[in-house]
C-alpha positions, 0 to 999 in steps of 0.5 A, spaced: 328 709 499 328 711 506 322 710 511 320 713 518 316 710 523 313 715 528 308 711 532 307 703 533 299 705 532 295 701 527 289 702 524 284 697 523 279 696 517 274 692 514 276 687 508 271 689 502 268 682 502 266 683 510 270 677 511 275 680 517 279 686 518 286 688 516 291 693 519 295 699 516 301 703 519 302 710 518 309 711 516 313 717 512 316 716 505 322 720 504 322 721 496 327 724 491 326 729 485 328 726 478 335 729 479 336 725 486 336 730 490 331 729 496 324 732 497 323 738 502 318 734 506 317 726 507 310 724 505 305 720 509 303 713 507 301 707 510 304 700 509 302 693 512 305 691 518 309 685 519 306 678 522 309 673 526 309 665 524 302 665 528 300 670 523 299 676 529 300 683 527 307 686 529 307 693 528 314 696 526 318 700 531 319 707 531 325 709 527 328 710 521 328 704 515 329 703 508 325 698 504 329 691 503 331 688 497 326 682 499 320 687 497 322 687 490 320 681 485 319 680 478 312 679 475 310 673 470 313 678 464 320 679 468 318 686 470 320 689 476 314 690 481 314 692 489 311 686 493 310 686 500 314 691 503 319 689 508 323 694 512 330 694 514 333 699 519 337 705 516 345 704 517 
């Protein structure tokens, strides 16, 4: 799936239990129809930005990306699920 990042701005929200905050970044997902043809317009959504080794938030840079294979995992029943989203630059 293709993802476009148009801004490095982050939105900061309070955790439900009030124990701190977290950030989200607005991105645009380029979805496809069931037949594989692209939908006419991308859909705005939000994802968690990356973090460095120290735990600091690092926004995704402006550009076009794809969801990395490392974003997918198997649950305890062996079913495919989407985990933490990692992006790789589009080729």
